[in-house]
N, C-alpha and C positions, 0 to 999 in steps of 0.2 A: 504493500500500500504506500510505502515511502515514495516510490517512483511516480505513482499516480498523483500524489499530492504535489510533487514538484511540477508535473505537467500542468495541473490545474492552475497553479500560481503563475506559471510562465504564460499560458494562454490568456489568463485574466490580465496580466500586465501588458501583453501585446495589444489586447483590445482597448485597454485604457489609453495606450499611446495613440490609438486610432481616433481618440476624441469622441467616443460614443457618450451620450449623456445618460446618467442614471435615470431609470424610470421604473415605476412599479408595474409588475406584470398585469396585463389587462385581461379582461374576460370577454372582450368583444366590443367593437365600436357600434354605436347606434346608427342605423341606416335611415335615410329619409324615405318618404313614400316613393319618390321618383327613382331612387337608387334600388329599392326593393323591386319595383316594377321592371327596371332595366335588367336586373339579375334574373328575374323570373322569365323574361322574354328571351334573353340571349344566352343564359348559362346552360350547361357548364362551359367554362372558358378553357380553350385549348392552350397548352404551352409546350414549348420545345426546350431542350436542355443540351448541354455538352455531355455526350454519353461516356466520355473517357477523360475526366479531369479530376482525379482524386487529389486531395481529400474533399475538394469543393463539391463535386457532383459526378455521378456515374449512373448508368442504367445497368442493373445487375442481371444475372442470368435469368431471373424470373420476370424481367421486364419492369422492375420497380425502380423509381428514381430515389437514389440514396446519396448521402453526403451532407456536408454543411449547408449547401444551398437548398437541398431538399427539405431539411428540417426547418430552416428559417422561413422558406417560402410557405411551407405547410402551416407554420405558426401564424404568419402574417395573413394568409388566406382565411384561416379559421376565425381569427379575430375580426377580420373584415367581412366575414360571412359570405365569401366568394367561393363558389364551387369550381374546382379545377379538373381538367382531364389531360393526361399526358399523351403527347404525340411522340411515338418512339422513332428515333433516327439512328443511323449507324455512326455518324461522325458530326463534328461541330459545323462543318461547312454545309452539310445537309440541313441542319437546324436553321442556319442563316437563310438558306434558300427557301425553306418551308415558310419561314416568317415573312420573307419578301413576297411569296406567292399568296400569303393569307391562309395557309394551311394550319398555322398555329397563331393565336392572337397575342401570345406573350413569349418572351425569351427570359429564362429564369435568373441568370446571374452573369452580368456583363458590364463592362465599362461603357460610358456614353462617349461617342465620338461624332464629329460632324458628318461622317459617312452614314452612320446609323440614324442620325437625326432626320435623314431623308424620309424614313417610313415609320420611325418609332418615337414615342414619347417615353420619358423615363421617370421612375419613382425616385424618392430620396434614397441614399445608399442603404442597402440592407446589411452590408458588411464592408469593412475597410481593412485592407491588407497592403503592406508596402512591398514593393519589388526590390530585389537585391541582385547583384551581379555574381554569378557562379563561375568559378574558373577551376583549373587544376591546382593542386596544392602548391606547385612550384611557381605559379604565375605571381608577379608582383601585385601589391595592393593598388587598386585603381582609385586615385583621388579625384580625377576629373576625366570622365569618359570622353569629353570633347577633345582631350589632348592625346587620346589613343588613336594611332593611325595604323593602317595596313594590317588590321586584325579582323577576324571573322566572329560574328555573333549568330548563333542559331536560335530560332524562335519557332514555336508550333504554328502551323498554317492558320490563317484567318483570325488571329488575335488582334485586339486593338493596339497592343504594344508594337506590333510590326509597323502599323501605320505611323505611329508617333516616332519610333526609332529611326525609320528611314528619313523622316523629315528633319529631326533634330540632330542626327549624327550621320550625315551623308558620307563621312570618311570611312565608315565601317562597311564591310561586306556582309550582307545579310543572307544567311542560309535558312532554309525552311525544313522543318521536320514534321512528320505525320502526327506526333504525339508529344506530351511532356516527357515521357520516359525516353523517347528517341533523342530529344534535345539534350537531356542530361548525358545519355550514352555517348553522343557525338563529342561532347566536351571531355568526358572521361577517357575516350579513346583517341584524343588529339585530332579529331576530324573538324573541330571548331575550337576557337580560343576561349569562347565564353558563351553563356546564355544569361538572359535576364528573366527571372521568374519570381513569382510570389514567394515570400518567406515561408508561408504555411506549406506551399507545394514543395519547396526545396527541402524542408525538414522531413516531410512525409516521404518524398521520393528517395532521398538519400538513405533514410532509415530502412525503407522496404527493399531497395535494390542493393544496398551495401556498397555504394560508391564512396568509399572512405578516402579516395584520392581527390575529392572535390572540396572546395571551401567557399565561403562567402568572402568575396574580394572587394566589395564596395556597394554603394547604393547611389541612386540618382534622386536628388531632391525634386519633389513634385511629381514623381512617378508612382504614387500610391494607386492601388486598385480600389476605386470607389465603385464597388459592385452594386448594381441596381437591377431592377426588373424592367425590361423593355416591353412596351405595350404598343401594338399597332395603332395608328392614329384614329382609325375608325372606331376603336374600342377605348378611346381616351377617357370616357367616364370612369373606367376602372382605376385610373391613376390616383385620384383623390381618395377613393375607398381603400385601395391597397396601401397608400401612404399612411393612413390612420392605423391600419393593422401593423405596419412595420414599426411605427413609433411606439406601439404598445409592447414591443419585445424589449425586455430590460437588458442591461449590460450583463447581469448575472446569467440570464438565459442564453445570451450569445456566447459567453465564456463556456457554459456547460455544453452547448452544442459543439463548439470548436474542440473542446477537450475530448468529447465523445469520439471524434473521428481522427484526432491527431495524437492523443496521449499514448504513452508506452504502458501497456498493461502487463502485470506479472501473473502468469497462469501456470497451473500445474503441468508438468511434463515439458516445460520450455527449456531450451539450452541457455543456462545461466551465464555461460561464458560469452555466448553471442549477445545476450541481453546486456552484459556489462559493457561490451564494445559499443552497442547501440546507444546506451545511456551516455557513455563517454563521448562519443562523436556528437550526439545531440547537445550535450553540455558545452563541448568545445566550439561547436558552431555558434551557439548563443554568446559565449564568452568572447569568441573571436570577433563576432559582429559588434559587440559593445566596445571591445578594445579598438577596433578600427574606426568606429564612430568617434571615440574620444581622440584618437590619433588624428583623424581628419579635422576635428575641431581645432586641435592644437596647430596643425599644419595651416589651417585657414587663418588663424590668428597670426602665425609667423609670416604668412604671405602678406597679410594686411600690413604688418609692421614693415616688411621689406619694401612694399609698394610706397611707403611714406618716408623712406630713409634713403639718403644718398650713400651708395655703397663705398665710395672712396673715403669720405670724411666722417661718416657716421652721423652727420647732422640731418635734421629733417630736410626733405627735398622740396622742390617747387610745388608739387601737388599738396603736400601738407601745409606749406606756408600759405597758399591760396585759401585753403579751407579755414585755417586759423585766422587769417586776416579778415575774412567775412564775418567770423564770429566776433572778433574784437571790434570791428566797425559797428556791428549791431549793438554791442554792449556800450561802446562809447556814445553812440547816438542816443540810446535809451537813457543812459545815466548822465548825459551832458558832461562827460569827462574827456580830457585830452588823450590823443593817440597820435604817435609819430612813427614814421617808418624811415629806415636808413638803408640806402642801396649802396653797397661798397664794391669797388673793383681794384684788384691788385695792380699796381702800376708796373708797366713794361713787362707784363708776365710772358708775352710772346718771346721776348729776348731770353728769358729764363729757359724756356723749352728749347729754343734754337741753340743756345750756348751750352747748356748742361744736359739736355735730353729730357724726355718726358718722365722718366723715373724720378729724377730730382725735382722736376716740376710738380709731380704728384705729391712729393714729400713736403714741398712748400705749401701746397694747398691744405694738406693735412695739418701741418703746424699752424697755419693761419686760422684754420677752423677751430683748433683747440684754444688759441689765444682769444678768439671771439667768445667762445663758450665760457671761458674762465673769467672774462672781464665784464660781460654784461650782467645786469641785475637778475635776480631770481625770477622776477615777473616778466622779463623780456623773452622773446622767442627769436632764436637765431637759426638760420638754415642756409643751405647752398642754393642760390637762385639759378645757377648755370655757369659752366666754364669757370672763370676766375671771379665771378660775381657772387656776392653773398647779400642776404637781406636780414635786417633786424627789425622786429616789430616791438614797439616800446609803448605798452599801455600806461596810462596815468603819467605821461611825459609830454611836457610842452616843448617848444623849440629851445628854450634856454637849457632845460635839463638834458635834452638830447644832444645839444652841442657840447655840454660837459662830458657826456659819455663818449662822444666821438673824439674829443681831445685826449681823453684817457686812453682810448684805443690807439690813437696815432702814436702816443708815447710808448705804449707796450710793444707795438709792432716794430717801431724804429729801433728799439733796444734789444730785440730778440735776435739770437744767432740762428739764422736759417741754414739749410743745407748748402746754399750757394756760397756761404761765407761772405756774403755781401748784405748790405742793408736793404731791406724791402720796405716799401711804403704802399699806401693805398689812397685812393680818392673816394669821396662819399658824397651822396646827395640826400638831403633831408626834406621830408614833406610832412606837414601837420594836417591832420584830418579836419576838413571844414564842411560840416553838414550842409546840404544833403548829398555831398560828394560820394561817388562810388569808388570801389577799389581801383578800377582801371585809371581813373583820373588822378588819384593820389599817387599811384605808381609812376604814371607818366611824368608828373611834376618832379618826383624823386630822381627819375632817369635824366630829365633835363638838367637838374641841379648837379648830378654826377658829371655830366659832360662839361658843364660850366667849370667844375673843379679841375677837370683834366686840362681844359683850355687855359686855365689860370695858372698852370705850373705844377699840378698834381700835389700829392701829399697834403691834402687839405679837404675840408668839408664845406659844402655850400648849401644854402637853403633854397628850396624851390617853391 
């Protein structure tokens, strides 16, 4: 029973992540007179399913619809008081075609897509499950599928994911398989690099087929399966009725249904060695998934930091300075406080590169950046604007205070021993924020003041 409890907790957690709202189990929605008449005149209502999509749904050897979708659809229909009749098909593509012809009025468990909107209306989601990328164990983790080139992804025929993946990731080669199992087998046997499938399906298939050389290698934000019931447009009155039935299925009931079809049960006569392996793999898949999600979040934070930092000097880059300047402008305007900017340029820097080489030039830039960082006040923001230009944002500073800062910087730079073994100087342009001026105007004035300083003999600061 220990394994069963673990499975229930896991499924409950997964469903909670899918943002289902808690609701009390219902006993059935009240129908209006017109709804009762509609059901009496047109029922029972025919529906088609995917006959081979475990654990979500199957048609078993007795011709019965079974699986998560079957149980949830049955609950929703009972509570909406809608009589149903299964139309048996041999494969999902036949079900799609039967729905398009009107042989079945509903499709039980599918994602909504623009293509399907042509003949169907959709209920609210009856189940939400996220998709994950499945690869062989040796495949590296996939942080961004858009950056993966010249690889193959296999998908079962006729799925909504095929339609989206072809559009969103045209650099991938898409292969088609006849079934979920075949898609996993192709990855396992190196006939495809990856597949993207439902997390629930992945766990169930890997467990049943014993493909322990597969792993969850990533996920794609926004690629969750919002599984709904599709209803032909001429039967649209069913939508509102069925929606009420779906909303009466509680989170606990959804968890119990999912656990019934995915959990690992301990039974007499079972191979406990195999069971231990299955539990181990199941646990590793979940832990691995959580680990990679955490790693992906850390990588995204690191990427965000790198995108805002100049790699040579370690100072904030132009993108960060632009963002910070907008913030400081809003604050200065709102509070009526002064704000100055200083645009600095190292004098004769081209001569440094020409005479000493770019490695020495880079060291001069690094040293200059550190001098700026150590000399400015704690409330100031300093960063590399581009090339040998640097920008300082000076909140709470008027022109007099900013000139004092620039004089101090001139002295520090003049007296520093740079890698050139020669004195280095800089020119600077200062601009004070004058509402309702915008960032571009302020920076333009600082740039004009900088060139005024250069024309006046360099190694000085001018006000724009």
